[in-house]
ChimeraX commands (.cxc) that place a marker at each C-alpha (Angstrom):
marker #1 position 100.40,102.48,84.74 radius 0.5
marker #1 position 103.06,103.50,87.27 radius 0.5
marker #1 position 104.81,100.97,89.46 radius 0.5
marker #1 position 107.29,100.74,92.29 radius 0.5
marker #1 position 109.23,97.69,93.41 radius 0.5
marker #1 position 109.24,95.67,96.65 radius 0.5
marker #1 position 111.57,92.65,96.82 radius 0.5
marker #1 position 111.98,92.74,93.01 radius 0.5
marker #1 position 108.22,92.53,92.53 radius 0.5
marker #1 position 106.11,95.47,91.75 radius 0.5
marker #1 position 103.05,97.34,92.87 radius 0.5
marker #1 position 101.18,98.73,89.90 radius 0.5
marker #1 position 98.93,101.70,90.44 radius 0.5
marker #1 position 96.43,102.43,87.69 radius 0.5
marker #1 position 96.90,105.89,86.25 radius 0.5
marker #1 position 94.92,108.52,84.47 radius 0.5
marker #1 position 96.36,111.50,82.63 radius 0.5
marker #1 position 96.68,114.52,84.86 radius 0.5
marker #1 position 95.09,117.82,83.93 radius 0.5
marker #1 position 96.60,120.22,86.42 radius 0.5
marker #1 position 96.09,123.95,86.59 radius 0.5
marker #1 position 99.48,125.62,86.19 radius 0.5
marker #1 position 100.15,128.87,88.01 radius 0.5
marker #1 position 100.73,131.83,85.74 radius 0.5
marker #1 position 103.55,133.26,87.87 radius 0.5
marker #1 position 106.01,132.14,90.48 radius 0.5
marker #1 position 104.80,132.01,94.08 radius 0.5
marker #1 position 106.42,132.49,97.47 radius 0.5
marker #1 position 105.08,129.67,99.64 radius 0.5
marker #1 position 105.66,129.38,103.39 radius 0.5
marker #1 position 105.24,125.81,104.68 radius 0.5
marker #1 position 104.93,124.34,108.18 radius 0.5
marker #1 position 105.58,120.61,108.49 radius 0.5
marker #1 position 107.92,120.88,105.50 radius 0.5
marker #1 position 110.33,118.27,106.87 radius 0.5
marker #1 position 107.63,115.58,107.14 radius 0.5
marker #1 position 106.59,112.82,104.75 radius 0.5
marker #1 position 104.25,115.04,102.73 radius 0.5
marker #1 position 106.09,118.31,103.24 radius 0.5
marker #1 position 109.42,117.15,101.83 radius 0.5
marker #1 position 107.80,116.08,98.56 radius 0.5
marker #1 position 105.82,119.34,98.40 radius 0.5
marker #1 position 109.00,121.41,98.82 radius 0.5
marker #1 position 110.70,119.38,96.09 radius 0.5
marker #1 position 107.75,119.89,93.75 radius 0.5
marker #1 position 107.41,123.64,94.33 radius 0.5
marker #1 position 111.17,124.21,94.02 radius 0.5
marker #1 position 111.34,122.22,90.78 radius 0.5
marker #1 position 108.46,124.32,89.41 radius 0.5
marker #1 position 110.47,127.47,90.06 radius 0.5
marker #1 position 108.66,128.77,93.14 radius 0.5
marker #1 position 110.36,130.22,96.20 radius 0.5
marker #1 position 109.79,128.18,99.35 radius 0.5
marker #1 position 110.09,129.26,102.96 radius 0.5
marker #1 position 110.44,126.26,105.27 radius 0.5
marker #1 position 108.98,127.24,108.65 radius 0.5
marker #1 position 110.74,124.93,111.09 radius 0.5
marker #1 position 111.68,124.44,114.73 radius 0.5
marker #1 position 114.89,122.65,113.73 radius 0.5
marker #1 position 116.99,124.50,111.17 radius 0.5
marker #1 position 119.63,121.78,111.19 radius 0.5
marker #1 position 117.10,119.08,110.25 radius 0.5
marker #1 position 115.59,121.25,107.54 radius 0.5
marker #1 position 118.94,122.16,106.04 radius 0.5
marker #1 position 120.03,118.51,105.96 radius 0.5
marker #1 position 116.92,117.77,103.87 radius 0.5
marker #1 position 117.18,120.87,101.69 radius 0.5
marker #1 position 120.88,121.74,101.18 radius 0.5
marker #1 position 121.52,125.15,99.65 radius 0.5
marker #1 position 123.36,123.79,96.62 radius 0.5
marker #1 position 120.48,121.52,95.65 radius 0.5
marker #1 position 117.68,123.86,96.76 radius 0.5
marker #1 position 118.84,127.44,96.13 radius 0.5
marker #1 position 115.26,128.76,96.18 radius 0.5
marker #1 position 114.45,127.28,99.59 radius 0.5
marker #1 position 114.81,129.46,102.68 radius 0.5
marker #1 position 115.04,127.85,106.13 radius 0.5
marker #1 position 113.17,129.92,108.71 radius 0.5
marker #1 position 113.45,129.45,112.49 radius 0.5
marker #1 position 110.30,129.81,114.58 radius 0.5
marker #1 position 111.25,133.28,115.82 radius 0.5
marker #1 position 111.12,134.54,112.23 radius 0.5
marker #1 position 107.92,132.82,111.08 radius 0.5
marker #1 position 105.79,135.95,111.27 radius 0.5
marker #1 position 108.09,138.11,109.16 radius 0.5
marker #1 position 108.37,135.38,106.52 radius 0.5
marker #1 position 104.64,134.72,106.37 radius 0.5
marker #1 position 104.22,138.43,105.68 radius 0.5
marker #1 position 104.97,138.87,102.00 radius 0.5
marker #1 position 104.34,135.23,101.09 radius 0.5
marker #1 position 101.95,134.49,98.26 radius 0.5
marker #1 position 100.59,131.46,100.10 radius 0.5
marker #1 position 100.91,129.45,103.30 radius 0.5
marker #1 position 100.62,125.66,103.60 radius 0.5
marker #1 position 100.11,124.22,107.08 radius 0.5
marker #1 position 101.09,120.54,107.42 radius 0.5
marker #1 position 102.47,120.51,110.98 radius 0.5
marker #1 position 101.33,118.00,113.60 radius 0.5
marker #1 position 102.53,115.08,115.71 radius 0.5
marker #1 position 101.97,111.77,113.84 radius 0.5
marker #1 position 98.86,109.89,114.95 radius 0.5
marker #1 position 100.24,106.50,113.89 radius 0.5
marker #1 position 101.26,105.41,117.36 radius 0.5
marker #1 position 99.68,103.97,120.47 radius 0.5
marker #1 position 97.81,106.70,122.27 radius 0.5
marker #1 position 98.66,107.52,125.84 radius 0.5
marker #1 position 96.98,110.54,127.48 radius 0.5
marker #1 position 100.20,112.47,126.86 radius 0.5
marker #1 position 100.31,111.52,123.18 radius 0.5
marker #1 position 96.64,112.46,122.73 radius 0.5
marker #1 position 97.31,115.83,124.29 radius 0.5
marker #1 position 100.29,116.37,121.98 radius 0.5
marker #1 position 98.29,115.34,118.91 radius 0.5
marker #1 position 95.74,118.06,119.67 radius 0.5
marker #1 position 98.17,120.70,120.90 radius 0.5
marker #1 position 100.64,120.38,118.02 radius 0.5
marker #1 position 97.94,120.89,115.40 radius 0.5
marker #1 position 95.91,123.60,117.06 radius 0.5
marker #1 position 98.97,125.41,118.41 radius 0.5
marker #1 position 100.83,125.71,115.12 radius 0.5
marker #1 position 97.65,126.56,113.21 radius 0.5
marker #1 position 96.87,129.31,115.73 radius 0.5
marker #1 position 100.36,130.76,115.32 radius 0.5
marker #1 position 100.09,130.73,111.52 radius 0.5
marker #1 position 96.59,132.23,111.45 radius 0.5
marker #1 position 97.60,135.01,113.84 radius 0.5
marker #1 position 100.62,135.80,111.67 radius 0.5
marker #1 position 98.50,135.97,108.51 radius 0.5
marker #1 position 95.86,138.13,110.16 radius 0.5
marker #1 position 98.51,140.54,111.48 radius 0.5
marker #1 position 99.98,141.14,108.03 radius 0.5
marker #1 position 99.44,144.49,106.31 radius 0.5
marker #1 position 97.01,144.11,103.43 radius 0.5
marker #1 position 99.74,144.49,100.81 radius 0.5
marker #1 position 101.80,141.71,102.49 radius 0.5
marker #1 position 98.96,139.32,103.37 radius 0.5
marker #1 position 99.06,135.88,101.70 radius 0.5
marker #1 position 96.21,135.34,99.27 radius 0.5
marker #1 position 95.64,131.66,100.07 radius 0.5
marker #1 position 95.97,129.43,103.13 radius 0.5
marker #1 position 95.97,125.64,102.59 radius 0.5
marker #1 position 95.67,123.78,105.88 radius 0.5
marker #1 position 95.81,120.03,106.38 radius 0.5
marker #1 position 93.21,118.13,108.34 radius 0.5
marker #1 position 92.18,114.45,108.15 radius 0.5
marker #1 position 89.37,112.15,107.06 radius 0.5
marker #1 position 89.17,111.27,110.74 radius 0.5
marker #1 position 86.82,114.29,110.86 radius 0.5
marker #1 position 84.00,111.94,109.82 radius 0.5
marker #1 position 84.53,109.35,112.53 radius 0.5
marker #1 position 84.56,105.66,111.56 radius 0.5
marker #1 position 82.09,103.46,109.71 radius 0.5
marker #1 position 82.09,100.27,107.66 radius 0.5
marker #1 position 78.88,101.17,105.83 radius 0.5
marker #1 position 78.65,104.92,105.31 radius 0.5
marker #1 position 80.25,106.90,102.48 radius 0.5
marker #1 position 81.34,110.43,103.40 radius 0.5
marker #1 position 81.85,113.47,101.24 radius 0.5
marker #1 position 82.82,117.02,102.10 radius 0.5
marker #1 position 79.30,117.89,103.25 radius 0.5
marker #1 position 79.06,115.00,105.74 radius 0.5
marker #1 position 78.84,115.89,109.46 radius 0.5
marker #1 position 81.66,115.38,111.93 radius 0.5
marker #1 position 82.03,112.17,113.89 radius 0.5
marker #1 position 82.03,111.92,117.66 radius 0.5
marker #1 position 85.30,110.15,118.49 radius 0.5
marker #1 position 88.58,111.66,119.64 radius 0.5
marker #1 position 90.14,112.13,116.20 radius 0.5
marker #1 position 86.96,113.81,114.95 radius 0.5
marker #1 position 87.23,116.20,117.88 radius 0.5
marker #1 position 90.85,116.96,116.96 radius 0.5
marker #1 position 89.89,117.66,113.36 radius 0.5
marker #1 position 87.02,119.93,114.37 radius 0.5
marker #1 position 89.34,122.01,116.58 radius 0.5
marker #1 position 92.04,121.98,113.90 radius 0.5
marker #1 position 89.66,123.19,111.20 radius 0.5
marker #1 position 87.85,125.75,113.35 radius 0.5
marker #1 position 91.22,127.29,114.21 radius 0.5
marker #1 position 92.14,127.57,110.52 radius 0.5
marker #1 position 88.75,129.12,109.78 radius 0.5
marker #1 position 89.70,132.13,111.93 radius 0.5
marker #1 position 91.95,133.33,109.11 radius 0.5
marker #1 position 91.14,136.74,107.62 radius 0.5
marker #1 position 88.07,136.60,105.36 radius 0.5
marker #1 position 90.08,138.06,102.46 radius 0.5
marker #1 position 92.36,135.00,102.45 radius 0.5
marker #1 position 91.12,132.01,100.43 radius 0.5
marker #1 position 91.05,129.02,102.78 radius 0.5
marker #1 position 91.36,125.40,101.61 radius 0.5
marker #1 position 91.04,122.58,104.17 radius 0.5
marker #1 position 92.31,119.24,102.84 radius 0.5
marker #1 position 91.02,116.20,104.75 radius 0.5
marker #1 position 93.81,113.74,104.09 radius 0.5
marker #1 position 93.45,109.95,103.96 radius 0.5
marker #1 position 96.20,107.35,104.54 radius 0.5
marker #1 position 99.18,108.44,102.45 radius 0.5
marker #1 position 101.08,105.80,100.46 radius 0.5
marker #1 position 104.47,105.83,98.76 radius 0.5
marker #1 position 107.38,103.44,98.59 radius 0.5
marker #1 position 109.60,105.74,100.68 radius 0.5
marker #1 position 107.52,105.94,103.83 radius 0.5
marker #1 position 104.07,106.35,105.30 radius 0.5
marker #1 position 101.74,103.45,105.96 radius 0.5
marker #1 position 103.22,101.13,103.31 radius 0.5
marker #1 position 106.70,101.32,104.79 radius 0.5
marker #1 position 105.27,100.33,108.19 radius 0.5
marker #1 position 103.33,97.39,106.76 radius 0.5
marker #1 position 106.12,95.71,104.80 radius 0.5
marker #1 position 108.28,94.68,107.82 radius 0.5
marker #1 position 105.24,92.97,109.41 radius 0.5
marker #1 position 104.68,90.84,106.32 radius 0.5
marker #1 position 108.36,90.00,106.02 radius 0.5
marker #1 position 108.28,88.38,109.47 radius 0.5
marker #1 position 105.03,86.51,108.64 radius 0.5
marker #1 position 103.01,88.82,110.93 radius 0.5
marker #1 position 101.01,90.65,108.30 radius 0.5
marker #1 position 97.27,90.56,107.95 radius 0.5
marker #1 position 94.08,92.47,108.67 radius 0.5
marker #1 position 92.67,93.25,112.08 radius 0.5
marker #1 position 89.43,91.54,113.02 radius 0.5
marker #1 position 87.17,90.99,110.02 radius 0.5
marker #1 position 89.38,93.00,107.67 radius 0.5
marker #1 position 86.30,94.90,106.48 radius 0.5
marker #1 position 87.64,98.23,107.69 radius 0.5
marker #1 position 87.87,100.79,104.92 radius 0.5
marker #1 position 91.27,102.03,103.82 radius 0.5
marker #1 position 90.80,105.48,102.25 radius 0.5
marker #1 position 94.21,106.04,100.73 radius 0.5
marker #1 position 95.99,108.61,98.59 radius 0.5
marker #1 position 99.35,108.45,96.85 radius 0.5
marker #1 position 101.79,111.07,98.09 radius 0.5
marker #1 position 102.33,112.50,94.59 radius 0.5
marker #1 position 98.60,112.94,94.06 radius 0.5
marker #1 position 98.25,114.68,97.40 radius 0.5
marker #1 position 101.09,117.04,96.57 radius 0.5
marker #1 position 99.50,117.80,93.20 radius 0.5
marker #1 position 96.22,118.53,94.96 radius 0.5
marker #1 position 97.95,120.99,97.31 radius 0.5
marker #1 position 99.74,122.70,94.42 radius 0.5
marker #1 position 96.49,123.02,92.49 radius 0.5
marker #1 position 94.72,124.37,95.57 radius 0.5
marker #1 position 97.39,127.06,95.78 radius 0.5
marker #1 position 96.98,128.20,92.21 radius 0.5
marker #1 position 93.35,127.48,91.34 radius 0.5
marker #1 position 90.90,129.98,92.88 radius 0.5
marker #1 position 88.00,127.56,92.47 radius 0.5
marker #1 position 89.40,125.56,95.39 radius 0.5
marker #1 position 87.84,126.94,98.54 radius 0.5
marker #1 position 86.64,125.28,101.73 radius 0.5
marker #1 position 86.86,121.54,102.41 radius 0.5
marker #1 position 88.35,119.03,99.96 radius 0.5
marker #1 position 88.79,115.30,100.65 radius 0.5
marker #1 position 92.40,114.31,99.91 radius 0.5
marker #1 position 91.70,110.66,99.05 radius 0.5
marker #1 position 91.91,108.57,95.89 radius 0.5
marker #1 position 88.59,107.73,94.17 radius 0.5
marker #1 position 88.74,103.99,94.92 radius 0.5
marker #1 position 89.16,103.05,98.61 radius 0.5
marker #1 position 89.79,99.40,99.48 radius 0.5
marker #1 position 88.99,97.12,102.40 radius 0.5
marker #1 position 91.93,96.44,104.70 radius 0.5
marker #1 position 91.74,92.69,103.95 radius 0.5
marker #1 position 92.06,93.38,100.22 radius 0.5
marker #1 position 95.11,95.55,100.72 radius 0.5
marker #1 position 96.72,92.91,102.96 radius 0.5
marker #1 position 95.99,90.16,100.41 radius 0.5
marker #1 position 97.70,92.15,97.68 radius 0.5
marker #1 position 100.71,93.08,99.78 radius 0.5
marker #1 position 101.09,89.47,100.95 radius 0.5
marker #1 position 101.06,88.34,97.32 radius 0.5
marker #1 position 103.86,90.80,96.44 radius 0.5
marker #1 position 106.08,89.66,99.29 radius 0.5
marker #1 position 105.26,85.96,99.04 radius 0.5
marker #1 position 103.90,85.95,102.57 radius 0.5
marker #1 position 100.55,84.84,104.01 radius 0.5
marker #1 position 98.05,87.57,104.80 radius 0.5
marker #1 position 95.49,85.57,106.77 radius 0.5
marker #1 position 96.97,86.21,110.23 radius 0.5
marker #1 position 94.63,88.46,112.19 radius 0.5
marker #1 position 96.65,91.00,114.13 radius 0.5
marker #1 position 95.53,92.96,117.20 radius 0.5
marker #1 position 93.56,96.12,116.53 radius 0.5
marker #1 position 95.96,98.24,118.60 radius 0.5
marker #1 position 98.74,97.22,116.21 radius 0.5
marker #1 position 96.74,98.51,113.24 radius 0.5
marker #1 position 96.23,101.80,115.08 radius 0.5
marker #1 position 99.99,102.03,115.59 radius 0.5
marker #1 position 100.51,101.65,111.83 radius 0.5
marker #1 position 97.60,103.64,110.37 radius 0.5
marker #1 position 96.03,105.49,113.25 radius 0.5
marker #1 position 92.33,104.84,113.91 radius 0.5
marker #1 position 91.02,105.95,110.50 radius 0.5
marker #1 position 88.55,103.48,109.01 radius 0.5
marker #1 position 86.49,105.72,106.82 radius 0.5
marker #1 position 85.46,105.54,103.17 radius 0.5
marker #1 position 85.46,108.94,101.53 radius 0.5
marker #1 position 84.11,110.24,98.27 radius 0.5
marker #1 position 84.55,113.73,96.89 radius 0.5
marker #1 position 82.25,116.26,95.35 radius 0.5
marker #1 position 85.14,117.60,93.24 radius 0.5
marker #1 position 84.18,115.54,90.18 radius 0.5
marker #1 position 86.42,117.57,87.84 radius 0.5
marker #1 position 89.59,116.56,89.67 radius 0.5
marker #1 position 91.86,114.12,87.85 radius 0.5
marker #1 position 93.95,111.67,89.88 radius 0.5
marker #1 position 97.14,110.05,88.62 radius 0.5
marker #1 position 96.96,107.12,91.05 radius 0.5
marker #1 position 93.40,105.84,91.07 radius 0.5
marker #1 position 93.54,102.14,91.93 radius 0.5
marker #1 position 96.01,99.74,93.54 radius 0.5
marker #1 position 96.81,96.67,91.42 radius 0.5
marker #1 position 99.37,93.94,91.99 radius 0.5
marker #1 position 101.52,92.05,89.51 radius 0.5
marker #1 position 104.68,89.99,89.71 radius 0.5
marker link #1:1,2 radius 0.2
marker link #1:2,3 radius 0.2
marker link #1:3,4 radius 0.2
marker link #1:4,5 radius 0.2
marker link #1:5,6 radius 0.2
marker link #1:6,7 radius 0.2
marker link #1:7,8 radius 0.2
marker link #1:8,9 radius 0.2
marker link #1:9,10 radius 0.2
marker link #1:10,11 radius 0.2
marker link #1:11,12 radius 0.2
marker link #1:12,13 radius 0.2
marker link #1:13,14 radius 0.2
marker link #1:14,15 radius 0.2
marker link #1:15,16 radius 0.2
marker link #1:16,17 radius 0.2
marker link #1:17,18 radius 0.2
marker link #1:18,19 radius 0.2
marker link #1:19,20 radius 0.2
marker link #1:20,21 radius 0.2
marker link #1:21,22 radius 0.2
marker link #1:22,23 radius 0.2
marker link #1:23,24 radius 0.2
marker link #1:24,25 radius 0.2
marker link #1:25,26 radius 0.2
marker link #1:26,27 radius 0.2
marker link #1:27,28 radius 0.2
marker link #1:28,29 radius 0.2
marker link #1:29,30 radius 0.2
marker link #1:30,31 radius 0.2
marker link #1:31,32 radius 0.2
marker link #1:32,33 radius 0.2
marker link #1:33,34 radius 0.2
marker link #1:34,35 radius 0.2
marker link #1:35,36 radius 0.2
marker link #1:36,37 radius 0.2
marker link #1:37,38 radius 0.2
marker link #1:38,39 radius 0.2
marker link #1:39,40 radius 0.2
marker link #1:40,41 radius 0.2
marker link #1:41,42 radius 0.2
marker link #1:42,43 radius 0.2
marker link #1:43,44 radius 0.2
marker link #1:44,45 radius 0.2
marker link #1:45,46 radius 0.2
marker link #1:46,47 radius 0.2
marker link #1:47,48 radius 0.2
marker link #1:48,49 radius 0.2
marker link #1:49,50 radius 0.2
marker link #1:50,51 radius 0.2
marker link #1:51,52 radius 0.2
marker link #1:52,53 radius 0.2
marker link #1:53,54 radius 0.2
marker link #1:54,55 radius 0.2
marker link #1:55,56 radius 0.2
marker link #1:56,57 radius 0.2
marker link #1:57,58 radius 0.2
marker link #1:58,59 radius 0.2
marker link #1:59,60 radius 0.2
marker link #1:60,61 radius 0.2
marker link #1:61,62 radius 0.2
marker link #1:62,63 radius 0.2
marker link #1:63,64 radius 0.2
marker link #1:64,65 radius 0.2
marker link #1:65,66 radius 0.2
marker link #1:66,67 radius 0.2
marker link #1:67,68 radius 0.2
marker link #1:68,69 radius 0.2
marker link #1:69,70 radius 0.2
marker link #1:70,71 radius 0.2
marker link #1:71,72 radius 0.2
marker link #1:72,73 radius 0.2
marker link #1:73,74 radius 0.2
marker link #1:74,75 radius 0.2
marker link #1:75,76 radius 0.2
marker link #1:76,77 radius 0.2
marker link #1:77,78 radius 0.2
marker link #1:78,79 radius 0.2
marker link #1:79,80 radius 0.2
marker link #1:80,81 radius 0.2
marker link #1:81,82 radius 0.2
marker link #1:82,83 radius 0.2
marker link #1:83,84 radius 0.2
marker link #1:84,85 radius 0.2
marker link #1:85,86 radius 0.2
marker link #1:86,87 radius 0.2
marker link #1:87,88 radius 0.2
marker link #1:88,89 radius 0.2
marker link #1:89,90 radius 0.2
marker link #1:90,91 radius 0.2
marker link #1:91,92 radius 0.2
marker link #1:92,93 radius 0.2
marker link #1:93,94 radius 0.2
marker link #1:94,95 radius 0.2
marker link #1:95,96 radius 0.2
marker link #1:96,97 radius 0.2
marker link #1:97,98 radius 0.2
marker link #1:98,99 radius 0.2
marker link #1:99,100 radius 0.2
marker link #1:100,101 radius 0.2
marker link #1:101,102 radius 0.2
marker link #1:102,103 radius 0.2
marker link #1:103,104 radius 0.2
marker link #1:104,105 radius 0.2
marker link #1:105,106 radius 0.2
marker link #1:106,107 radius 0.2
marker link #1:107,108 radius 0.2
marker link #1:108,109 radius 0.2
marker link #1:109,110 radius 0.2
marker link #1:110,111 radius 0.2
marker link #1:111,112 radius 0.2
marker link #1:112,113 radius 0.2
marker link #1:113,114 radius 0.2
marker link #1:114,115 radius 0.2
marker link #1:115,116 radius 0.2
marker link #1:116,117 radius 0.2
marker link #1:117,118 radius 0.2
marker link #1:118,119 radius 0.2
marker link #1:119,120 radius 0.2
marker link #1:120,121 radius 0.2
marker link #1:121,122 radius 0.2
marker link #1:122,123 radius 0.2
marker link #1:123,124 radius 0.2
marker link #1:124,125 radius 0.2
marker link #1:125,126 radius 0.2
marker link #1:126,127 radius 0.2
marker link #1:127,128 radius 0.2
marker link #1:128,129 radius 0.2
marker link #1:129,130 radius 0.2
marker link #1:130,131 radius 0.2
marker link #1:131,132 radius 0.2
marker link #1:132,133 radius 0.2
marker link #1:133,134 radius 0.2
marker link #1:134,135 radius 0.2
marker link #1:135,136 radius 0.2
marker link #1:136,137 radius 0.2
marker link #1:137,138 radius 0.2
marker link #1:138,139 radius 0.2
marker link #1:139,140 radius 0.2
marker link #1:140,141 radius 0.2
marker link #1:141,142 radius 0.2
marker link #1:142,143 radius 0.2
marker link #1:143,144 radius 0.2
marker link #1:144,145 radius 0.2
marker link #1:145,146 radius 0.2
marker link #1:146,147 radius 0.2
marker link #1:147,148 radius 0.2
marker link #1:148,149 radius 0.2
marker link #1:149,150 radius 0.2
marker link #1:150,151 radius 0.2
marker link #1:151,152 radius 0.2
marker link #1:152,153 radius 0.2
marker link #1:153,154 radius 0.2
marker link #1:154,155 radius 0.2
marker link #1:155,156 radius 0.2
marker link #1:156,157 radius 0.2
marker link #1:157,158 radius 0.2
marker link #1:158,159 radius 0.2
marker link #1:159,160 radius 0.2
marker link #1:160,161 radius 0.2
marker link #1:161,162 radius 0.2
marker link #1:162,163 radius 0.2
marker link #1:163,164 radius 0.2
marker link #1:164,165 radius 0.2
marker link #1:165,166 radius 0.2
marker link #1:166,167 radius 0.2
marker link #1:167,168 radius 0.2
marker link #1:168,169 radius 0.2
marker link #1:169,170 radius 0.2
marker link #1:170,171 radius 0.2
marker link #1:171,172 radius 0.2
marker link #1:172,173 radius 0.2
marker link #1:173,174 radius 0.2
marker link #1:174,175 radius 0.2
marker link #1:175,176 radius 0.2
marker link #1:176,177 radius 0.2
marker link #1:177,178 radius 0.2
marker link #1:178,179 radius 0.2
marker link #1:179,180 radius 0.2
marker link #1:180,181 radius 0.2
marker link #1:181,182 radius 0.2
marker link #1:182,183 radius 0.2
marker link #1:183,184 radius 0.2
marker link #1:184,185 radius 0.2
marker link #1:185,186 radius 0.2
marker link #1:186,187 radius 0.2
marker link #1:187,188 radius 0.2
marker link #1:188,189 radius 0.2
marker link #1:189,190 radius 0.2
marker link #1:190,191 radius 0.2
marker link #1:191,192 radius 0.2
marker link #1:192,193 radius 0.2
marker link #1:193,194 radius 0.2
marker link #1:194,195 radius 0.2
marker link #1:195,196 radius 0.2
marker link #1:196,197 radius 0.2
marker link #1:197,198 radius 0.2
marker link #1:198,199 radius 0.2
marker link #1:199,200 radius 0.2
marker link #1:200,201 radius 0.2
marker link #1:201,202 radius 0.2
marker link #1:202,203 radius 0.2
marker link #1:203,204 radius 0.2
marker link #1:204,205 radius 0.2
marker link #1:205,206 radius 0.2
marker link #1:206,207 radius 0.2
marker link #1:207,208 radius 0.2
marker link #1:208,209 radius 0.2
marker link #1:209,210 radius 0.2
marker link #1:210,211 radius 0.2
marker link #1:211,212 radius 0.2
marker link #1:212,213 radius 0.2
marker link #1:213,214 radius 0.2
marker link #1:214,215 radius 0.2
marker link #1:215,216 radius 0.2
marker link #1:216,217 radius 0.2
marker link #1:217,218 radius 0.2
marker link #1:218,219 radius 0.2
marker link #1:219,220 radius 0.2
marker link #1:220,221 radius 0.2
marker link #1:221,222 radius 0.2
marker link #1:222,223 radius 0.2
marker link #1:223,224 radius 0.2
marker link #1:224,225 radius 0.2
marker link #1:225,226 radius 0.2
marker link #1:226,227 radius 0.2
marker link #1:227,228 radius 0.2
marker link #1:228,229 radius 0.2
marker link #1:229,230 radius 0.2
marker link #1:230,231 radius 0.2
marker link #1:231,232 radius 0.2
marker link #1:232,233 radius 0.2
marker link #1:233,234 radius 0.2
marker link #1:234,235 radius 0.2
marker link #1:235,236 radius 0.2
marker link #1:236,237 radius 0.2
marker link #1:237,238 radius 0.2
marker link #1:238,239 radius 0.2
marker link #1:239,240 radius 0.2
marker link #1:240,241 radius 0.2
marker link #1:241,242 radius 0.2
marker link #1:242,243 radius 0.2
marker link #1:243,244 radius 0.2
marker link #1:244,245 radius 0.2
marker link #1:245,246 radius 0.2
marker link #1:246,247 radius 0.2
marker link #1:247,248 radius 0.2
marker link #1:248,249 radius 0.2
marker link #1:249,250 radius 0.2
marker link #1:250,251 radius 0.2
marker link #1:251,252 radius 0.2
marker link #1:252,253 radius 0.2
marker link #1:253,254 radius 0.2
marker link #1:254,255 radius 0.2
marker link #1:255,256 radius 0.2
marker link #1:256,257 radius 0.2
marker link #1:257,258 radius 0.2
marker link #1:258,259 radius 0.2
marker link #1:259,260 radius 0.2
marker link #1:260,261 radius 0.2
marker link #1:261,262 radius 0.2
marker link #1:262,263 radius 0.2
marker link #1:263,264 radius 0.2
marker link #1:264,265 radius 0.2
marker link #1:265,266 radius 0.2
marker link #1:266,267 radius 0.2
marker link #1:267,268 radius 0.2
marker link #1:268,269 radius 0.2
marker link #1:269,270 radius 0.2
marker link #1:270,271 radius 0.2
marker link #1:271,272 radius 0.2
marker link #1:272,273 radius 0.2
marker link #1:273,274 radius 0.2
marker link #1:274,275 radius 0.2
marker link #1:275,276 radius 0.2
marker link #1:276,277 radius 0.2
marker link #1:277,278 radius 0.2
marker link #1:278,279 radius 0.2
marker link #1:279,280 radius 0.2
marker link #1:280,281 radius 0.2
marker link #1:281,282 radius 0.2
marker link #1:282,283 radius 0.2
marker link #1:283,284 radius 0.2
marker link #1:284,285 radius 0.2
marker link #1:285,286 radius 0.2
marker link #1:286,287 radius 0.2
marker link #1:287,288 radius 0.2
marker link #1:288,289 radius 0.2
marker link #1:289,290 radius 0.2
marker link #1:290,291 radius 0.2
marker link #1:291,292 radius 0.2
marker link #1:292,293 radius 0.2
marker link #1:293,294 radius 0.2
marker link #1:294,295 radius 0.2
marker link #1:295,296 radius 0.2
marker link #1:296,297 radius 0.2
marker link #1:297,298 radius 0.2
marker link #1:298,299 radius 0.2
marker link #1:299,300 radius 0.2
marker link #1:300,301 radius 0.2
marker link #1:301,302 radius 0.2
marker link #1:302,303 radius 0.2
marker link #1:303,304 radius 0.2
marker link #1:304,305 radius 0.2
marker link #1:305,306 radius 0.2
marker link #1:306,307 radius 0.2
marker link #1:307,308 radius 0.2
marker link #1:308,309 radius 0.2
marker link #1:309,310 radius 0.2
marker link #1:310,311 radius 0.2
marker link #1:311,312 radius 0.2
marker link #1:312,313 radius 0.2
marker link #1:313,314 radius 0.2
view
C-alpha cells in the first residue's frame, strides 16, 4: 500500500504492481496546461524519464518558476507566439489546457470554460495539421472529462456510452470533436478524466479545510458517485498513451473502484477527527468538485492501476 499523511494520520490507497509500457527511445513532447495540477506532475515524470519537454504557455514567468533551468535542463518554455514552430518537430503533443470547472458558474465562467478548451484545442490541432509530414507529431493526447456522460446515480458508463445532455456534456462533446479534426495520420487519444486526487492539490486539498472547520459532509443524500483517479495514475496513463500504439480513441481516466460521496466524506472525517454528517449545500460541492457525479468503468481491462481503492487507517 501507499499512504500520505493528513494531520499525522494517513490515507492508505490500495496498490497493485504497475506494468507500464516503456518507450524505446526518448520523445519530444509539447504540452499545453503544463503549469496546472496534472501538467506539472506530467512534466516532472517525462523529464525524469529522459524525454525533452516543450511547455506551451501563455505565461513564461509562471512556467519558469515551476521548471527552473537548473532543475529541468530538458524543459523548454515556449510562449504562445512560438507554439506552432515547437509543435512542428515534436514526437507528441499533450493538451491539458482549460479553465478549472471547480467554481460557481456564472454565464461568464461558463463561456470561459467552453472557450478555453475549444480555443486551445483548435490552435493545437491547426498547428499539427499544418506541419510538414516529416515534422508532424505521431500522437496527440487530449484531455476531456467524464462529464461527457452526464450525471446518474444508477448507470455505469464506459467508453462506448453516449453523451449526456447537460452543460458539461456539451462542453466535452465540443472539446472532443475539435480534437478529432486532427490529421488522420496522427494517433489520437482522448482521456476522459475523473476527479483527480493527491495530497498536494485537487479535490482533496479543497475538502480538508471544510472538515477542519466542522463543515464537511456530503450534499443531499450523499449517494452521488465520486469517480476518482490518483494524479500519479493519471500521469502514468498519459505516458503510456504516448508510447503504446494500442491506445487510440477514448479512454476513461478513472480508478477501477469509484465511491459514493458519503463514503468518501466518512473516511475523510475519520482521518481528521471531525464529523461528516453535516449536509452541505449542493452549490458548495460544485465549487469543490464541479458537477461530475458519474460512475465510470473502462473497457481497457489490461490496464494496471497503482491506486485502486481508498482505505483509511490511523
